[in-house]
VOPAGU-2260 file (C-alpha; in pm, 1 decimal, decimal comma):
REM VOPAGU-2260
SITE   aa  ch    i         X         Y         Z
SITE  MET   A    0   -2949,4    5172,4    7172,3
SITE  ALA   A    1   -2633,5    5019,9    7024,5
SITE  TYR   A    2   -2608,6    4904,6    6663,5
SITE  ARG   A    3   -2507,7    4536,8    6666,5
SITE  VAL   A    4   -2299,5    4361,8    6400,7
SITE  CYS   A    5   -2207,4    3991,9    6402,1
SITE  PHE   A    6   -1958,7    3837,2    6157,0
SITE  VAL   A    7   -2014,6    3470,6    6071,8
SITE  CYS   A    8   -1790,7    3207,6    5910,5
SITE  THR   A    9   -1777,9    2829,0    5943,4
SITE  GLY   A   10   -1606,1    2753,4    6274,4
SITE  ASN   A   11   -1545,9    3104,6    6414,8
SITE  ILE   A   12   -1168,5    3059,5    6440,9
SITE  CYS   A   13   -1030,0    3219,1    6120,2
SITE  ARG   A   14   -1230,1    3461,1    5905,7
SITE  SER   A   15   -1506,6    3584,0    6135,1
SITE  PRO   A   16   -1282,8    3658,3    6435,8
SITE  MET   A   17   -1045,5    3837,9    6199,2
SITE  ALA   A   18   -1335,2    4046,3    6064,8
SITE  GLU   A   19   -1466,8    4111,1    6416,5
SITE  ILE   A   20   -1130,4    4233,4    6544,2
SITE  VAL   A   21   -1053,0    4448,7    6239,4
SITE  PHE   A   22   -1399,6    4603,5    6231,9
SITE  ARG   A   23   -1396,4    4669,7    6605,7
SITE  ALA   A   24   -1067,5    4857,5    6555,0
SITE  ARG   A   25   -1230,1    5064,9    6276,2
SITE  VAL   A   26   -1528,3    5140,1    6499,3
SITE  THR   A   27   -1293,7    5252,4    6779,2
SITE  GLU   A   28   -1086,6    5467,4    6540,8
SITE  ALA   A   29   -1411,3    5634,1    6430,1
SITE  GLY   A   30   -1506,7    5704,7    6793,5
SITE  LEU   A   31   -1819,1    5489,9    6767,4
SITE  GLU   A   32   -1733,0    5220,0    7022,4
SITE  ASP   A   33   -2011,7    5340,8    7252,5
SITE  ARG   A   34   -2268,2    5309,3    6970,2
SITE  VAL   A   35   -2160,8    4993,0    6781,9
SITE  VAL   A   36   -2122,5    4643,5    6929,1
SITE  VAL   A   37   -1921,0    4394,6    6722,0
SITE  ASP   A   38   -1892,0    4018,9    6767,3
SITE  SER   A   39   -1866,1    3697,6    6566,8
SITE  ALA   A   40   -1977,8    3335,4    6550,4
SITE  GLY   A   41   -1964,2    3023,3    6336,5
SITE  THR   A   42   -2234,9    2838,1    6149,3
SITE  GLY   A   43   -2115,5    2521,9    6326,6
SITE  GLY   A   44   -2007,4    2448,8    6681,9
SITE  TRP   A   45   -1697,0    2237,6    6607,6
SITE  HIS   A   46   -1458,9    2487,0    6769,3
SITE  GLU   A   47   -1689,9    2630,3    7036,5
SITE  GLY   A   48   -1490,1    2745,7    7338,7
SITE  GLU   A   49   -1157,6    2748,2    7150,6
SITE  PRO   A   50    -940,8    3052,9    7078,0
SITE  ALA   A   51    -885,5    3182,0    6725,1
SITE  ASP   A   52    -656,3    2980,0    6498,1
SITE  PRO   A   53    -291,1    3059,3    6586,4
SITE  ARG   A   54    -230,8    3176,9    6228,7
SITE  THR   A   55    -517,0    3425,4    6257,9
SITE  VAL   A   56    -376,4    3552,2    6587,2
SITE  SER   A   57     -26,0    3581,1    6441,8
SITE  ILE   A   58    -135,5    3774,5    6130,6
SITE  LEU   A   59    -354,5    4009,7    6334,1
SITE  GLN   A   60     -80,3    4081,2    6587,3
SITE  GLU   A   61     174,5    4144,2    6311,9
SITE  HIS   A   62     -61,3    4407,4    6171,7
SITE  GLY   A   63    -114,7    4576,6    6508,0
SITE  TYR   A   64    -445,6    4426,1    6614,2
SITE  ALA   A   65    -507,1    4296,4    6965,4
SITE  CYS   A   66    -652,3    3947,3    6947,1
SITE  GLU   A   67    -874,3    3800,2    7216,5
SITE  HIS   A   68   -1137,9    3557,3    7099,2
SITE  ILE   A   69   -1336,2    3250,0    7202,7
SITE  ALA   A   70   -1532,1    3065,8    6930,9
SITE  ARG   A   71   -1906,2    3017,1    6951,4
SITE  GLN   A   72   -2190,7    2903,7    6729,0
SITE  PHE   A   73   -2448,7    3140,5    6580,6
SITE  GLN   A   74   -2797,7    3094,4    6724,6
SITE  PRO   A   75   -3115,9    3185,9    6531,7
SITE  SER   A   76   -3251,5    3366,9    6838,8
SITE  TRP   A   77   -2973,1    3624,7    6797,3
SITE  PHE   A   78   -3142,0    3778,1    6493,7
SITE  SER   A   79   -3378,8    3968,3    6721,4
SITE  ARG   A   80   -3092,8    4158,1    6885,1
SITE  LEU   A   81   -2872,0    4205,2    6578,5
SITE  ASP   A   82   -2892,6    4481,3    6320,3
SITE  LEU   A   83   -2653,3    4325,6    6069,8
SITE  VAL   A   84   -2523,1    3970,7    6022,2
SITE  ILE   A   85   -2215,7    3963,1    5799,9
SITE  ALA   A   86   -2142,9    3636,8    5616,4
SITE  LEU   A   87   -1789,1    3571,4    5494,0
SITE  ASP   A   88   -1891,6    3361,9    5193,1
SITE  THR   A   89   -2204,4    3260,2    5002,3
SITE  GLY   A   90   -2229,2    2929,2    5188,6
SITE  HIS   A   91   -2259,1    3119,7    5515,8
SITE  LEU   A   92   -2503,1    3362,9    5356,4
SITE  LYS   A   93   -2734,1    3077,9    5252,3
SITE  ALA   A   94   -2702,1    2898,9    5587,8
SITE  LEU   A   95   -2783,7    3215,6    5780,6
SITE  ARG   A   96   -3080,3    3302,8    5561,3
SITE  ARG   A   97   -3214,6    2949,6    5618,2
SITE  LEU   A   98   -3187,1    3009,8    5994,2
SITE  ALA   A   99   -3375,4    3340,5    5969,2
SITE  ARG   A  100   -3727,4    3304,2    6104,0
SITE  THR   A  101   -3864,3    3608,4    5924,4
SITE  GLU   A  102   -3803,4    3796,8    5600,4
SITE  GLU   A  103   -3683,4    4090,2    5812,8
SITE  ASP   A  104   -3417,7    3868,9    5972,7
SITE  ALA   A  105   -3310,3    3734,5    5632,1
SITE  ARG   A  106   -3260,0    4093,5    5508,0
SITE  LYS   A  107   -3010,7    4152,2    5791,7
SITE  VAL   A  108   -2768,5    3902,4    5635,1
SITE  ARG   A  109   -2509,0    4048,2    5394,9
SITE  LEU   A  110   -2178,4    3939,6    5243,7
SITE  LEU   A  111   -1875,1    4123,4    5382,7
SITE  ARG   A  112   -1714,0    4189,7    5046,0
SITE  SER   A  113   -2033,4    4352,4    4917,5
SITE  TYR   A  114   -1905,9    4655,7    5110,4
SITE  ASP   A  115   -1585,2    4668,1    4903,1
SITE  PRO   A  116   -1646,4    4833,9    4564,0
SITE  ALA   A  117   -1313,5    4695,3    4436,6
SITE  ALA   A  118   -1435,4    4336,8    4494,9
SITE  GLY   A  119   -1653,0    4347,2    4184,4
SITE  ASP   A  120   -1837,1    4016,3    4145,6
SITE  ASP   A  121   -1589,5    3825,1    4366,2
SITE  LEU   A  122   -1767,5    3847,8    4701,7
SITE  GLU   A  123   -1614,0    3540,9    4866,2
SITE  VAL   A  124   -1357,2    3557,8    5144,6
SITE  PRO   A  125   -1183,6    3221,3    5090,3
SITE  ASP   A  126   -1135,1    2996,0    5390,7
SITE  PRO   A  127    -762,4    3001,9    5476,1
SITE  TYR   A  128    -784,9    2714,5    5727,2
SITE  TYR   A  129    -651,2    2435,7    5503,6
SITE  GLY   A  130    -393,1    2651,5    5330,1
SITE  HIS   A  131     -77,9    2836,8    5415,8
SITE  ARG   A  132       0,2    3163,9    5587,4
SITE  ASP   A  133     -45,7    3366,5    5267,1
SITE  GLY   A  134    -415,5    3272,8    5271,1
SITE  PHE   A  135    -450,4    3440,4    5609,7
SITE  GLU   A  136    -273,8    3751,0    5476,0
SITE  GLU   A  137    -509,1    3754,1    5176,9
SITE  CYS   A  138    -806,6    3718,0    5410,6
SITE  LEU   A  139    -688,0    4011,7    5621,2
SITE  GLY   A  140    -650,9    4229,1    5311,4
SITE  MET   A  141   -1006,4    4150,6    5203,2
SITE  VAL   A  142   -1143,5    4212,3    5550,8
SITE  GLU   A  143    -962,8    4545,7    5583,4
SITE  ALA   A  144   -1077,7    4660,6    5239,5
SITE  ALA   A  145   -1442,6    4576,8    5309,7
SITE  SER   A  146   -1435,3    4725,7    5660,5
SITE  THR   A  147   -1411,4    5079,3    5523,6
SITE  GLY   A  148   -1734,7    5046,1    5327,1
SITE  LEU   A  149   -1904,3    4857,3    5608,1
SITE  LEU   A  150   -1817,2    5133,2    5853,6
SITE  ALA   A  151   -1964,4    5392,1    5616,0
SITE  ALA   A  152   -2286,2    5186,9    5590,2
SITE  VAL   A  153   -2311,7    5146,9    5967,8
SITE  ARG   A  154   -2245,9    5517,6    6018,7
SITE  GLU   A  155   -2528,6    5593,4    5772,8
SITE  GLN   A  156   -2763,1    5365,4    5968,4
SITE  LEU   A  157   -2667,1    5536,8    6293,8
SITE  GLU   A  158   -2735,8    5877,9    6141,8
SITE  GLY   A  159   -3074,1    5750,4    6021,3
SITE  ARG   A  160   -3159,6    5641,0    6374,2
SITE  ALA   A  161   -3067,3    5982,6    6512,4
SITE  ALA   A  162   -3285,7    6166,0    6259,7
């Protein structure tokens, strides 16, 4: 059975698709694409059905990532099929934990930057939507840094399942 990870931000057009695409690339590089399923969603449905923000697409492509994405809204029923729900900031973390129907579901929700030891106490991935291009670059750097630790954690969970 596949290990399922879903990244969640506000509208699912900037941070969470960026995290989804970067992490999927890490999973593929690690040869785990047949064991780990990666997707993303937003806490709200404002952009449902839309592609990722053009600035997100541009930054990802410039850094060698393929970018195909259609926004969607996170649904509480998804908790039952997900192993890990990754929030991009504390607002998303709180919103997702409120949506969790059980304590077990609430424990599935984690902050992305908690997987980056260099992040220290700064666990927020700031929303680049209202800013300039450099905010998207900063977001990508944070996502890439945290993806290494997240991959290690997922690999550990997969090994625990195999034992």
